[in-house]
C-alpha positions, 0 to 999 in steps of 0.5 A: 041686380043681386048681391052674391058673396063668394068665399073660397076655403083652402084646406090641407089634409092631415090624414088621407081622405076618400071622396066619390067622383062628385064631391058636392054631396059629401061636402054639403052633408058635412057642412050642414051637419056641423052647422046644425050641431053648433047652432041647435039649442034643442037637439032633442027635437028632430023636427025643426018646424016643431021646435019652439025656437024655429022662428029665430033659428039660424039653421032653419032660416038657411037650410029649412025654409017654410016652403022648401020646394018653391024657395031656392036655398040661399047658398051654393057649395061648389066642390072641386069639379075634377074627378079626383077621389083620393087625397093624400096627407099634405094634399090641398082641397079647395071649395067655394061657398056662395051666400045670397043677399042678407044670408051673408051675415051668417058667414061666421057660422059656416067658418065655425062649422068648417073648423069643427070638421077639422078633427072630425074629418071629411070624406066617404069611408076614409075621412080625412082630418085637415087644417083650414089654412085660409079663406078668401072673400072676393080674392082678399084673404079674410082668415088664416090659421096663423092668427085665427081672426076673421076680417071684414067679410062682406065684399060682394062678388063683382060680375064682370061685363064679359065680351060682346060677341055674336057667338056664346058657348055655355059649358055645363061642368056639373049636372043641370036639373031642369024640369018642364012639366014635371019632367027633366029635360036635356035640351036648353033653348036660349029662351028657356035659359033666360026664363030660368035665369030671370025666375031664379034671380027674382025669387032669390032677390025677393026672399033674401035681399033687404029690398025685393023691388025689381025694376027690371022689365023681364018680359020685354027683355025675354021677347028678344030671347026667341031670336037667339039660335042654338047652333050646336049642342053636345049636352048629354045626360049624366046620372048621379045618385046620393044616399040621403041620411035624413030621408033614408033613401037613394036619391037620383040627381042626374042632369045634363052636362056638356056644351051648348052654343048660341048665336045672336045679339047678346048685349042685353042678356049678357049681365044675366048670363054672367050672373047665372055663371055664379049662382048656377041654374036648375034644381039642387044648386046647393050641391054645386049642380047646374054650374056652367062656364061661359066660353066666348068664340 
């Protein structure tokens, strides 16, 4: 369906660190800045599109696609989703990096970027220096700080089949930003959920897989989505803002969080819902937004 590669980074703080309530913005900013620092060969050029090496630049391929507004980025950074803000010396910090399709071959660059962050630190105001203790790829340890060797890292994530049940709850643990007609919404009928998942899956496959052939009959499957009912919902709006250093402005990235429960026959939809649990939905997923967990009842 779609190849997704999941990597879990395990950090141990050597000095105290402070984060905002939502840690995704700080984490993403630090990783991107350090990634660019290690791969950029023309630092005098501030505009990537004007750079003579833009066609072959690893940074641009991942973070600055030609049409950024319509092409989803091929990575997701999942921060810890708790509300912990203060980390003491010796405390640990875990985050996930998900890479889509052929972007996975660039994973070593991400490792070097995080390694570069060790002495620079990460956080807001109080940046905590850390040591990268280990990395796992699909539960298998592929790097440790003891030997500092990167083992085989191209094991795609396995999408479990899930339980076949007539009632399904999605628990959105990070803000989901869904736009309809240019306006953000805070409701998610099942048919709309499936449209979003189908569109996101096919677009990611088109741009980031070696083959963009799509043999799934989306429209036929989607017809049955209208028979799935929403039986309860406590989705609520969550306002979140971040300051963009690149755009020099405060960006509002609010979305809905909470639970929504559907009822019906999910047999043909479950593989896509399980995939969505991994790849998130909505806008700004690279920050870790649009993350949901499936709860079976």
